[in-house]
C-alpha positions as CSV (number, residue, x, y, z in Angstrom):
1,M,60.4,-20.4,40.7
2,R,58.4,-23.9,40.3
3,E,56.1,-24.4,37.5
4,E,52.5,-24.5,38.5
5,E,49.6,-26.7,37.3
6,G,47.4,-24.0,36.3
7,P,45.0,-22.6,35.4
8,F,47.2,-19.8,34.1
9,A,45.4,-16.3,33.5
10,G,46.4,-13.4,31.5
11,R,45.5,-10.4,29.3
12,C,46.9,-7.9,26.8
13,M,48.3,-4.6,28.1
14,C,44.9,-2.8,27.8
15,G,42.7,-5.4,29.1
16,G,40.8,-5.8,25.9
17,V,41.8,-9.5,25.6
18,R,41.7,-12.1,28.2
19,L,43.3,-15.8,28.0
20,E,43.1,-18.6,30.4
21,A,45.0,-22.1,30.1
22,Q,44.0,-25.0,31.9
23,G,46.4,-27.4,33.2
24,P,50.3,-27.6,33.0
25,P,51.5,-26.4,29.5
26,D,52.6,-29.5,27.1
27,W,56.1,-27.4,26.8
28,V,57.5,-24.1,27.6
29,G,60.1,-22.7,25.3
30,I,62.1,-19.8,24.0
31,C,61.9,-19.2,20.2
32,H,64.7,-17.2,18.4
33,C,63.2,-17.3,14.9
34,A,63.1,-14.2,12.8
35,T,59.2,-14.1,12.4
36,C,58.6,-14.4,16.0
37,R,61.1,-11.6,16.7
38,R,59.4,-9.5,14.1
39,A,55.9,-10.3,15.4
40,S,56.8,-9.2,18.9
41,G,59.4,-6.8,18.2
42,G,61.8,-8.6,20.8
43,A,65.0,-10.2,20.7
44,L,63.3,-13.5,21.3
45,V,60.0,-14.8,22.6
46,A,58.9,-17.0,25.5
47,G,56.2,-19.2,24.7
48,A,53.9,-22.1,26.2
49,G,52.1,-24.9,24.3
50,F,48.7,-25.8,25.4
51,A,46.0,-28.1,23.6
52,K,43.6,-25.8,22.0
53,D,40.7,-27.1,24.0
54,K,42.3,-26.1,27.2
55,V,42.6,-22.5,26.3
56,R,40.0,-19.5,26.1
57,L,41.2,-16.5,24.4
58,D,38.6,-13.9,23.9
59,G,37.8,-10.1,24.2
60,R,36.6,-7.1,22.2
61,T,39.7,-6.3,20.5
62,L,40.9,-9.8,19.7
63,A,42.7,-10.0,16.2
64,S,44.6,-12.3,14.2
65,F,46.7,-12.3,11.0
66,A,48.3,-15.0,8.7
67,S,52.1,-14.3,9.2
68,S,53.1,-17.1,6.9
69,P,51.5,-19.9,5.0
70,G,49.5,-21.9,7.5
71,V,50.3,-19.9,10.7
72,R,48.0,-17.5,12.4
73,R,49.0,-15.0,15.1
74,S,46.6,-13.4,17.5
75,F,47.1,-9.9,19.0
76,C,45.1,-7.2,20.6
77,A,44.1,-4.8,17.9
78,A,43.9,-1.9,20.5
79,C,47.3,-2.2,22.3
80,G,49.2,-4.5,20.0
81,T,50.2,-7.2,22.6
82,S,51.3,-10.5,20.8
83,L,49.1,-13.4,22.2
84,A,49.1,-16.5,20.5
85,Y,50.5,-18.6,17.6
86,E,48.8,-21.5,15.8
87,S,50.2,-23.6,13.1
88,E,48.5,-26.3,10.5
89,R,51.8,-28.0,11.5
90,W,50.3,-28.4,15.0
91,P,46.4,-28.3,14.6
92,T,45.3,-29.3,18.1
93,D,47.8,-26.8,19.6
94,I,48.2,-23.1,20.6
95,H,51.1,-21.4,21.6
96,L,50.7,-18.6,24.2
97,M,53.2,-15.8,24.6
98,I,54.3,-16.0,28.4
99,G,54.6,-12.4,28.9
100,A,51.0,-12.0,28.5
101,F,50.3,-14.3,31.6
102,D,49.5,-12.6,35.0
103,R,52.3,-14.9,36.5
104,P,55.0,-15.6,33.7
105,E,57.3,-16.5,36.3
106,N,55.5,-19.7,36.9
107,L,55.8,-20.7,33.2
108,V,59.5,-22.2,33.2
109,P,61.5,-22.4,30.0
110,Q,62.6,-26.1,29.0
111,F,64.7,-25.3,25.9
112,H,65.3,-22.7,22.9
113,I,64.0,-23.4,19.7
114,F,65.1,-22.1,16.2
115,Y,68.4,-21.5,18.0
116,D,70.2,-21.3,14.6
117,E,68.2,-18.0,14.0
118,R,69.1,-16.3,17.3
119,L,70.8,-12.9,17.2
120,T,74.7,-13.0,17.1
121,W,75.1,-10.8,20.1
122,L,72.9,-12.6,22.3
123,H,74.8,-15.2,24.7
124,L,72.9,-17.1,27.0
125,A,74.1,-19.1,30.2
126,D,70.8,-20.8,31.2
127,G,72.0,-24.3,30.2
128,L,69.0,-25.2,28.7
129,P,69.2,-27.4,25.5
130,R,69.2,-25.6,22.2
131,Y,67.6,-26.8,19.1
132,A,68.3,-25.8,15.6
133,T,64.7,-26.0,14.9
134,T,62.3,-27.9,17.3
135,P,62.7,-30.7,19.8
136,S,60.7,-33.0,17.8
137,E,63.0,-32.5,14.8
138,G,66.1,-33.2,17.0
139,G,69.2,-31.3,16.0
140,L,70.8,-30.0,19.4
141,V,73.3,-27.3,18.7
142,E,76.2,-26.1,20.8
143,D,77.1,-22.4,21.2
């Protein structure tokens, strides 16, 4: 499936929160860090980075919490759907969970991040670059 230009629309499971992102994402990646796994309850998390001014995230049940110093995660307080990640490290960006989009297949991952934290039983054959932390910090790793 090809990546589209947007807009990208989505919602939480119960429909209490809607999201929309304009234009193409700055990046799409798969995160293996322990905090993303714990926040989502999954073995990994696929997210897309957008400029905050290109995103609308609202609804009657939107909630957030500080998951670590300088990091806020947004979710639906009614159904628990994980929706967004914001960090002081990237103050103009917001990372949206692609599983919440109506057409997540159109947000094609480009790389893996925090690959050194992946679950040891997880073996991937997608051929995407794998970074020990983030692409901006370098550190490509091999399986």
